[in-house]
C-alpha positions in Angstrom: -2.0 6.8 -15.6 -3.4 10.2 -14.6 -1.2 10.1 -11.5 1.9 9.6 -13.7 0.9 12.5 -16.0 0.3 14.8 -13.1 3.7 13.9 -11.5 5.4 14.5 -14.9 3.8 17.9 -15.2 4.8 18.8 -11.7 8.4 17.7 -12.5 8.6 19.8 -15.7 7.0 22.8 -13.9 9.6 22.5 -11.1 12.5 22.2 -13.6 11.2 25.3 -15.5 11.0 27.3 -12.2 14.5 26.2 -11.3 15.9 27.3 -14.7 14.1 30.6 -14.4 15.6 31.1 -10.9 19.1 30.4 -12.2 18.6 32.8 -15.1 17.3 35.5 -12.7 20.3 35.0 -10.5 22.7 35.4 -13.4 20.8 38.5 -14.5 21.5 40.1 -11.1 25.2 40.0 -12.0 24.8 41.7 -15.4 25.4 45.4 -15.6 23.5 47.5 -18.2 26.1 48.9 -20.5 25.7 52.1 -22.5 27.3 52.3 -26.0 29.8 55.1 -26.2 28.5 58.3 -27.7 32.1 58.8 -29.1 31.8 55.5 -31.0 28.5 56.7 -32.6 30.1 59.8 -34.0 32.2 59.7 -37.2 35.9 60.5 -36.6 38.4 60.6 -39.4 41.3 59.3 -37.4 39.2 56.4 -36.2 38.0 55.8 -39.8 41.6 55.7 -41.1 42.8 53.3 -38.4 39.7 51.2 -38.7 40.3 50.6 -42.4 43.8 49.3 -41.7 42.5 46.9 -39.0 39.7 45.7 -41.2 42.0 45.1 -44.1 44.1 42.6 -42.2 41.3 41.1 -40.1 41.5 39.5 -36.6 44.9 39.5 -34.9 46.9 36.3 -35.2 50.6 35.2 -35.4 50.2 34.9 -39.2 48.7 38.4 -39.4 51.2 40.9 -40.8 49.5 43.9 -39.3 51.5 45.3 -36.4 49.6 47.0 -33.7 51.3 50.1 -32.2 50.8 53.0 -29.8 48.8 54.7 -32.6 46.1 52.0 -32.5 45.7 52.6 -28.7 45.9 56.4 -29.1 43.0 56.4 -31.6 41.0 54.1 -29.3 41.6 56.0 -26.1 39.0 58.8 -26.5 36.4 56.1 -27.3 37.4 54.1 -24.2 37.4 57.2 -22.0 33.9 58.2 -23.2 32.7 54.6 -22.7 33.8 54.9 -19.1 32.2 58.3 -18.5 29.0 57.2 -20.2 28.8 54.2 -17.8 29.3 56.1 -14.6 33.1 56.2 -14.1 34.3 59.1 -12.1 37.8 60.3 -13.2 40.1 60.6 -10.2 43.1 63.0 -9.8 46.5 62.1 -11.1 47.9 61.8 -7.6 45.2 59.5 -6.5 45.4 57.4 -9.6 49.2 57.1 -9.3 48.8 55.9 -5.7 46.3 53.3 -6.7 48.5 52.0 -9.5 51.4 51.7 -7.0 49.2 50.0 -4.3 47.6 47.5 -6.7 50.3 46.7 -9.3 53.4 48.0 -7.5 54.2 50.2 -10.5 55.3 53.9 -10.4 53.9 56.3 -13.0 56.9 58.4 -14.0 55.8 62.0 -14.3 58.8 62.9 -16.4 58.2 60.2 -19.0 56.8 61.3 -22.3 55.1 58.0 -22.9 51.3 58.2 -22.7 51.0 54.6 -21.5 52.4 52.2 -18.9 52.1 48.4 -19.6 51.2 46.0 -16.9 52.2 42.5 -17.9 49.9 39.9 -16.2 52.1 37.0 -17.2 55.5 38.5 -16.3 55.0 41.5 -14.0 58.7 42.5 -14.1 58.6 42.8 -17.9 57.8 46.5 -18.3 58.3 46.8 -22.0 55.3 48.2 -23.9 53.6 45.3 -25.7 51.2 46.4 -28.5 49.7 43.0 -29.3 46.1 42.2 -28.4 45.7 39.7 -25.6 45.6 36.0 -26.3 46.4 32.7 -24.6 50.1 33.5 -24.4 50.0 37.3 -24.1 48.1 39.1 -21.4 48.4 42.6 -20.0 46.7 45.9 -19.5 47.7 49.5 -20.3 47.6 52.3 -17.8 46.4 55.4 -19.7 48.2 58.3 -18.1 46.5 61.7 -17.4 43.1 60.2 -18.4 43.5 57.8 -15.5 42.1 54.4 -16.4 43.3 51.0 -17.4 42.4 49.0 -20.5 43.3 46.1 -22.7 44.6 46.9 -26.3 41.3 46.6 -28.1 41.0 46.5 -31.9 38.4 49.1 -32.9 35.8 46.5 -34.1 35.8 45.1 -30.6 34.7 48.4 -29.0 32.5 50.2 -31.6 29.7 49.1 -33.9 31.7 50.1 -37.0 29.1 48.7 -39.4 26.6 51.3 -38.2 28.8 54.4 -38.0 31.6 53.7 -40.5 29.6 52.3 -43.4 32.3 53.0 -46.0 34.9 51.0 -44.2 32.4 48.3 -43.6 31.6 48.1 -47.4 35.3 47.9 -48.2 35.6 45.0 -45.7 32.7 43.2 -47.5 34.7 43.2 -50.7 38.0 42.4 -49.1 39.9 39.2 -50.0 40.0 36.5 -47.3 43.5 35.5 -48.3 46.9 37.3 -48.5 50.5 36.3 -49.3 53.0 36.2 -46.5 56.7 37.3 -46.7 57.6 34.0 -48.3 54.9 34.2 -51.0 52.6 31.6 -49.3 48.9 32.2 -49.4 47.5 32.5 -45.9 43.9 32.7 -44.9 42.8 35.7 -42.9 39.7 36.1 -40.7 37.6 39.2 -41.3 35.9 40.9 -38.4 32.5 40.8 -40.1 32.6 37.0 -40.1 33.1 36.7 -36.3 29.8 35.1 -35.3 29.8 36.6 -31.7 31.2 40.0 -32.5 28.4 41.9 -30.9 28.5 39.8 -27.8 32.3 40.0 -27.5 32.1 43.8 -28.0 29.6 44.0 -25.1 31.8 41.8 -22.9 34.9 44.0 -23.6 33.0 47.2 -22.7 31.6 45.6 -19.6 35.1 44.4 -18.6 36.6 47.8 -19.2 33.9 49.5 -17.1 33.8 47.0 -14.3 37.6 46.9 -13.7 37.9 50.7 -13.5 34.8 51.2 -11.4 36.0 48.5 -9.0 39.6 49.5 -8.7 39.5 53.3 -8.9 36.0 54.2 -7.9 35.7 51.6 -5.1 32.5 50.4 -6.6 32.0 47.0 -4.9 28.9 46.3 -7.0 31.3 45.3 -9.8 33.0 42.6 -7.7 30.5 39.8 -8.3 30.5 40.3 -12.1 34.3 40.4 -12.2 34.8 37.2 -10.2 32.3 35.4 -12.5 33.5 36.8 -15.8 37.1 38.1 -15.3 38.5 35.6 -12.9 42.0 35.5 -14.5 42.5 39.2 -13.9 41.0 39.1 -10.4 43.3 36.2 -9.4 46.3 38.0 -10.9 45.7 41.0 -8.6 46.4 38.7 -5.6 48.7 36.0 -6.9 50.8 38.0 -9.4 50.9 41.5 -7.9 50.3 40.7 -4.2 47.3 43.0 -3.8 45.6 41.8 -0.6 43.9 45.0 0.7 40.5 43.9 -0.6 39.5 41.2 2.0 36.6 39.9 0.0 38.8 39.4 -3.1 41.5 37.7 -1.1 39.0 35.4 0.6 37.6 34.5 -2.8 41.1 33.7 -4.2 42.0 31.6 -1.1 38.9 29.5 -1.2 39.2 28.7 -4.9 42.9 27.8 -4.7 43.9 24.2 -3.8 47.4 22.6 -3.8 48.0 21.0 -7.2 51.0 18.7 -7.8 51.0 19.8 -11.4 51.5 23.5 -10.4 52.7 23.4 -6.8 54.1 26.9 -6.7 50.6 28.4 -7.4 49.5 27.6 -3.8 52.4 29.5 -2.4 51.1 32.7 -4.1 48.5 32.9 -1.4 51.3 33.5 1.2 54.0 35.4 -0.5 55.2 37.2 -3.6 58.6 38.0 -4.9 58.9 41.6 -6.0 60.7 42.9 -9.0 63.4 44.3 -6.7 64.1 40.7 -5.5 62.5 41.3 -2.1 59.9 38.9 -0.7 56.6 40.2 0.6 54.6 37.9 3.0 50.8 38.3 3.0 49.8 38.8 6.6 46.2 39.2 5.5 46.1 35.7 4.2 46.7 34.2 7.6 44.0 36.4 9.2 41.5 35.1 6.7 42.6 31.5 7.1 42.1 31.8 10.8 38.5 32.9 10.2 37.6 30.3 7.7 39.4 27.3 9.2 38.1 26.3 12.6 38.1 22.8 14.2 34.3 22.5 13.8 34.5 22.3 10.0 36.8 19.2 9.9 33.8 16.9 10.0 31.6 19.0 7.6 31.8 17.1 4.4 30.2 20.0 2.4 32.9 22.5 3.5 36.0 22.5 1.2 37.8 24.6 3.7 38.3 21.5 5.8 41.2 20.6 3.6 43.2 23.8 4.2 45.7 22.2 6.5 46.2 19.3 4.1 46.9 21.8 1.3 49.4 23.7 3.5 51.1 20.4 4.4 51.5 19.5 0.8 52.9 22.9 0.0 55.3 22.8 3.0 56.7 19.5 1.7 57.1 20.9 -1.7 58.7 24.2 -0.8 60.8 23.0 2.2 62.4 20.1 0.2 66.1 20.9 -0.2 65.9 19.7 -3.8 63.5 22.5 -4.6 65.0 25.4 -6.6 61.9 27.6 -6.9 62.1 31.2 -8.0 65.7 31.7 -6.9 64.5 32.6 -3.4 67.4 33.1 -0.9 67.7 30.7 2.0 66.8 33.4 4.4 63.6 34.3 2.5 62.8 30.6 2.2 63.1 30.0 5.9 61.1 33.1 6.7 58.2 32.1 4.4 58.2 28.6 5.9 58.3 29.8 9.5 55.3 32.0 8.9 53.3 29.3 7.2 54.1 26.7 9.8 53.5 29.1 12.7 50.0 29.6 11.5 49.4 25.8 11.1 51.0 24.7 14.4 48.5 26.7 16.5 45.9 24.0 15.8 48.0 21.4 17.5 47.2 23.2 20.7 43.6 23.9 19.9 41.4 21.7 22.2 38.2 22.5 20.2 38.6 19.5 18.0 36.2 16.6 18.5 39.1 14.5 19.7 39.9 17.1 22.4 43.6 16.7 21.5 44.1 19.3 18.7 45.3 18.8 15.1 47.8 16.0 14.4 49.4 17.4 11.2 52.8 17.8 12.9 53.6 20.8 10.9 56.5 22.0 13.1 57.9 18.5 13.2 57.9 18.5 9.4 59.7 21.8 9.3 62.4 20.5 11.7 62.8 17.5 9.4 63.3 19.5 6.2 65.5 22.3 7.4 69.2 21.8 7.1 71.6 23.1 9.8 72.3 26.3 7.8 68.6 27.0 7.7 68.1 26.3 11.4 70.9 28.7 12.1 69.0 31.4 10.0 65.9 30.7 12.1 67.8 31.1 15.4 69.8 34.1 14.2 66.6 35.9 13.3 65.1 35.1 16.7 62.5 32.9 15.0 61.4 36.0 13.1 59.9 37.3 16.3 56.8 35.0 16.1 55.4 34.6 19.6 55.6 31.0 21.0 57.5 29.9 17.9 60.6 28.7 19.8 58.4 27.0 22.4 56.5 25.1 19.7 59.8 24.4 17.8 61.3 22.8 20.9 58.1 20.8 21.6 58.1 19.3 18.1 61.2 17.1 18.5 59.0 14.0 18.9 56.9 15.0 15.9 60.1 15.3 13.9 61.1 11.7 14.9 57.6 10.5 14.0 57.3 12.0 10.5 60.9 10.9 9.7 60.3 7.3 11.0 56.8 6.8 9.7 56.3 9.1 6.6 59.4 10.3 4.9 61.7 7.3 5.5 58.9 4.8 5.4 60.1 2.3 8.0 56.9 2.1 10.0 54.8 -1.0 9.7 53.1 -3.8 11.5 56.4 -5.2 12.6 58.1 -1.8 13.2 55.9 0.4 15.3 57.3 3.8 16.3 57.8 4.6 20.0 55.1 6.6 21.6 55.9 10.0 23.0 56.4 8.7 26.6 58.9 6.0 25.5 60.7 8.3 23.1 61.0 11.0 25.8 62.7 8.6 28.2 65.5 8.2 25.6 65.5 11.9 24.6 64.8 14.0 27.7 64.2 17.7 27.2 67.3 19.8 27.7 
């Protein structure tokens, strides 16, 4: 009995230590945030705007309050001071403009009178100013010109402790009705900010996000990277997948390793390799292939704990999806489609000739054979006309893949292989199809 009690105590002690270790690990990624001095000082413009926002409550599609540039203008000095109080170093207009171009592929027009530029994270080519706080269907950031930082459109209760500094507005909210009548005379419930159970925590998260994004992107503060990938993953992924920002190798590697081919959203995997710009041109991510070459090596194929062992499988699935002549994705031209496929297959086919595999024969994914199978004659002509896009050894590997094309057609895509219908081996097939 004593032995059982002792073992139970040891188990509980071990579990407590484990939980404490996990908590300590999480705390390493939490940055101490300073509340803005601007938010602690009474300001009449803020007070007036705050009363409007408090009157209508939290934003929703039923909420008649329309946010505008005025809401953001009033919040901007507070946001700017928050950044400065938390270590942000303002950069020059020229340096900031260059960064916005490099990261988001947007140009800050010096002649524009607008104080803001809107970066749409859902539709990057939609450049219209969108003054509606972010939600599940609406997501974007504002570039604040001249003050040189980016921010979400935050309602004031989500960035300042208004109940402490703006007591009069807070008291009016306490007596405010929780219902209003819409344009049709229907009574609709509204949700007051004071009733938001996690308002304090959400405010802290917003400030932390504001600070971390700007320190990371414009002050090159890599200490923010871990927190952002843990707490702001949508934004961090969008940098790569939506805007094609691949200059940060750690970020790109993180996105690559968390992205798998998904039949429900097959185009998502292709965002690792290419992006279509708003001017209709296609940009191929050379950095992706460099990282893939580092993280995918033959020795990991038998390592059951390493998810990277599935990289070639993911690529094969994407190849079959994107190369299929029935696919109409993103109105990409035939030439761009062939160029994208050529680069992806070129990376993959190298492993066919890699003798480091346990088998000693190299990878057997037959990527180039699959490409040969899927491309129609017009697309083959594009490949040849562009000299195989000047990819070294591509033509050699293309010519060598004629048997692989036969095999995948016979045994995979047309489905005729079976116990009673074995494909010819390469020696038998070559006798009937000698190389030219």
